[in-house]
N, C-alpha and C positions, 0 to 999 in steps of 0.2 A: 695300550699306551697309558703312561702314568701322567696325571695332571701335575702341573707345576705348583708346588705348595708355597713358594716364596711370595707369590703375589696375593695369596689368600690368608697368610699368617697375619695375625694381629699382634702388634707389639704392645703389651700392657704397660700402663703407667706404673711407677713405683707404688703409688697410692691413688685410689680413685679420687676424683675431684668433684665435690658436690656444689651445684649451683642453685641460685634462687632467682635468676633473671627470667622475666616474662618472655616466653617464646623459646627459651633455651632448654635443652635436655637437662634433666635433674641431676644426672651423674655422668661424668666422663671417665671411662675406664681404659681406653686405648689411645694410642697416638692417632690412629685413623679417626676416631670419634672427635678428638680435640681439633684436628685439622678441619673436619666437616663442620664442627661448631663455628669455627672462624669463617670458613668459606660460605656457609649457607644460613647460619642462624643469627649472625651479627648484623645489625643495621649497617648499610653501606657507609655511612659517615664515620662509624667507629672502626670498621675493618681496615681503613687506610691509616689509622693512627699508628705511630711508631711502636707503642707497646704491643699492639696486635700483630703488626708485620714482623716484629722481632720474635714474638712467641711462635708465630707460624714458621719462620725460618729455622728456629731452634728445633721445632717439632719435626720438620722435614729432615734436618741433619741427624736427629736422633733416630728417625726411621731408616735413614740411609746407612748409618754406621752401626746401629744397634749397640752402641756403647752405653754403659750404665751412667757414666758421668754426663754424657750428652742428654740422656733421658731425664736425669735429675734436674739439670739446668733448664731444660725445656718445660718440665712440669712446674718448676718454681716460677718461671716467667708467665706461664699460663695462669697460675694462681694469682700472681701479682696483677695481671691485666684484669682478671675477673674481680679482684678486690678493689681496684681503682674505679670500676663501674658500680660497685656495691652489689655484685652478683655472686660473691663467694659465700656459700653457706657455711656457717660455723660447724666445725667438725669436732 
């Protein structure tokens, strides 16, 4: 029996995103890692802010559609949200 690969495939971001926030992973490479960062690594009070809920929604949509345009938009919003917190490392 062949294992389903669609559930284990990781959708890479167009460019990895480096962070400098305490308690955050230092680099986000995939959509799955970005969603995990928002869901598990952000403080509760930040997770519900519109910039983060919007980033998460865009990431979920990019993961669902696997469209390049959606992925670029989601990555841009993730970078913006990190930048607003002062957690986007200079690249």
